[in-house]
N, C-alpha and C positions, 0 to 999 in steps of 0.2 A: 503528651503533646505530639501531634503528628509531624513528621519531618516535612520540610518544604519540598514541593514537587519541582524538580529541576529538569530542564531539557538540555542535552549535551550540544556542544558547538557543531558537531558533525551533522546534526539534524537541521540546524539553522543553515549551515553551509550548503546542504543538499538542495534546499528550496531556493534560497535567496542568492547564492553565488553560482550554483551549477545550473539549476533549472531556468533561472531568469537571466543569468550572466549579465550582459550590459543592456538588457531590454527594459529595465525599470526607468521610468521618467524621473527627471530631477525632483519633481514634486513628490513622487512616491518615496524617493530616497530621503528627502528631507523629513517626510512624515515618519519614516522608519527611524531616522536619527533621533527625532524628538521622543520616540517611544523607547529608545535605548539600544537601537541597532544601527551602528555607524558602519556602513559597508566599505568605507574608505580606510578603516582601521582593522587591526587584527581582531578576530572574534574573541569574545570572552570564553572561558572554559565552559560555563553553563549560563543559562538564562532561566528565569522563573517561568512556570507554566503560564502565568498571567501575561508576562511579557510576550511569550510565544503566541498566545492568543491575540494579543494586540497586533503583532506582526502579521498574522493571518488576516485580521480584519482590514488592515491597511492594504494588503495585497489584493484581497477580494474587491475592495472598493476602487483601487487604481487600475488593476490589471483587467478586472472583469466588471467595470462600471456599467450599470444598467442591466446586468444579468441577475436573475433571482438568486438569492443567497445560497439556496440549496445547490443549484447548478454550479455557482462560482466555487463553492467549497469542494464539490466533487472534482472539478477540474484541477483545483489546487492539489487535491490528494493524488490524482493521476500523475501530475507533473512532479510532485514530490517523489513518488515511487520510482519513476524513470530516473530521476537524478540520484536517489538514494543508492540504487544499484550501480551507480557510477563511482561511489566512494570506495575507499579501500576495503572496508568491512563488507559493503554491499556487493562488490565484485566477487568476493569469495563466496558469499551466500548465494548469489545468482548462479554461479557455476554448479553448486551442489543442488540448487532448486531445479535446474533444468534436467539434471540427471534423475532426481528423486520424483519430480512431478508436483503438481499443485497440492495434492492431498497431504503429502509429507511436509511440504512447505508450511501449510496452515497448521498442521499438528504441532509444529515447532515455532509458531509465530511469536510466542512470548519471548523467545530468545532474541528475535530481531527487534521487537519493540523495546526491550530493556537495553539494547545496545544504544538506543537513541535517547533514553531518559532514565530517571531514577525510580519511576513509580508504576509503570505499566504492568498490569497483570491480565492474563488472557486465559479463558477457559474454552475448551473445544468439545463439542458433542457431535460425533459422526452420525449422519442420517442416511448415507448411501455412498457408493463409490465416488460420486462426483457432487456431493452435497454435504454440508455440515452447518452447524450453528457455532458461531464464535462470539463469546462474550468479552467485552472490554470494560475494565473498571473505570476507564477515563478515555473518552474519544479524542482528546487532544485539541478540541476546537469548539466553537460555539454551535456548529452544525455537525450532526453525525455523518453527513454526507462526505466530509473530509476523509474520515476513516473508510467509508464505503468505497470512495474512489481509489484510495491507495490499496485496499484489499483486492478489489476487482482487477486492478492493474497488475498487482503482484501475481495473481493467478494466471493472467495472460502471459506475463513474462516467463512464468515457470512452465508454460506449454499448454495451458488451458485455452478453451475457445468459447466465445460468447459468455464470458463470466459476468455474473451479477452478484451484488452484495446489497441486500435489502435491510435497512435498519428497522428495529422494532423495540418498543419499550424504552425509548430515550427519556431519561429523567433530568437532563441537563448535564449529566456527567457520565453515567454508565449507559451501555446499550448492548443489545444482542443483534448480531448480523446473520441473516440467513444467506449463505453463500452457495451458489451452484454454478456449474460450468459443464461444457461438453468436451469430449476428447477432441483433440486437434484433428482436422481432416486427414493429415498425413498419417497420423497414428491409426485412425480408423481404417484408412485404406490399406495400411500395412497389415493390420489384423485380418481384414477381409481377404486380402491377397493370400495371406498365410493359410486361412481357412479354405479358400478355393483351391489352392495348390494341394493341400492335404486331401481335399475331396476328390480332386482329379486323380491324384496318385492312388487313392483307395479304389476309385472306380476303374482304374486301368489294370488293377491287379487281376490275374486270372482267378476265377472262382474255384474253390476246392471241390 
């Protein structure tokens, strides 16, 4: 018998208490309450994955009403990632990520996901210095764009530039994401400046 997939309270807190704060309408709050999330009460320690998916459906419908589902879920993923890095665990992780950079962050993405639930498993295949494939055993939502949004945003917060995460092979649960990004302009300028300085220094040396 497979264990129940559970989402920890800090995951729910990040999106529904931190990202949205007091911006949810009374109708949205009521719908969430009926689905098992009472934002006026202390959060449960865990929620089932199906409850979490219900919460996301409600948020997508109320916060992004009229927006195509793929885009709504992508935005939810971005907002979740911004708020997640504001949690106790997330702040510590972000500090390390900014020092290590996007590549190292993604190579250890499994640790971050498992801090938020009991079931996430991640595989990573490097394709280049600024590109890789990341496989998820569960994308945590009805749409893979939720995970795409949070992955791309995580790369940006870790110092990447123009990050994209393209989902492929989604079967309703699992998915592979093709992630790529550019070096931040400041980092590129620093590298170019260093190379130029080295070249000038070399050129100014007297020839033997």
